[in-house]
C-alpha positions, -999 to +999 in steps of 0.1 A: +006-707+227+006-723+261+003-760+268-032-756+282-042-740+249-030-771+231-049-794+254-081-775+248-077-774+210-070-811+208-097-821+231-123-801+210-109-815+177-109-851+187-138-849+212-117-863+241-116-851+277-090-824+283-073-845+311-069-875+287-052-852+261-030-837+288-019-872+300-011-884+264+010-853+256+028-855+289+035-892+285+048-886+249+073-859+261+083-881+290+090-909+264+112-884+244+132-875+276+137-912+284+149-919+249+173-889+251+187-901+284+192-937+272+203-933+236+211-896+232+188-892+203+151-893+193+138-891+158+102-887+147+096-888+109+077-858+096+085-839+127+123-838+134+151-852+155+164-844+190+201-850+199+221-846+231+256-834+229+282-825+255+298-790+255+336-786+260+347-801+293+359-770+310+358-734+300+368-701+316+339-680+327+338-645+343+317-632+371+307-598+357+301-583+391+335-592+407+356-598+376+366-631+390+376-660+366+367-696+373+364-729+354+329-741+346+322-778+338+308-788+305+271-794+302+247-815+281+227-796+255+197-808+235+195-797+198+164-801+176+165-803+138+131-800+122+122-823+093+117-809+058+080-817+061+076-796+093+095-767+077+073-768+046+041-769+067+052-740+088+063-719+058+031-726+039+010-717+069+028-683+073+022-673+036-015-677+036 
């Protein structure tokens, strides 16, 4: 499902203009990004939690074309852990 499909579904369900729905969803995700940058975590009950963690500082990587080795710096990764409520909702939906 594309984001444009989500905008259309929500605008029909709640009888709101498509552009308003788009702005609300975009603002919400921008808020999540801001929280991850500032605090390194974001939790929404009944949905799940996002966390930022740093990979190992330096690691040896290989260029598969030249066989050359070099050190790559660590990077920040975002992980998502769904809530039990979300897991249950998805599993019940799939069974029916």
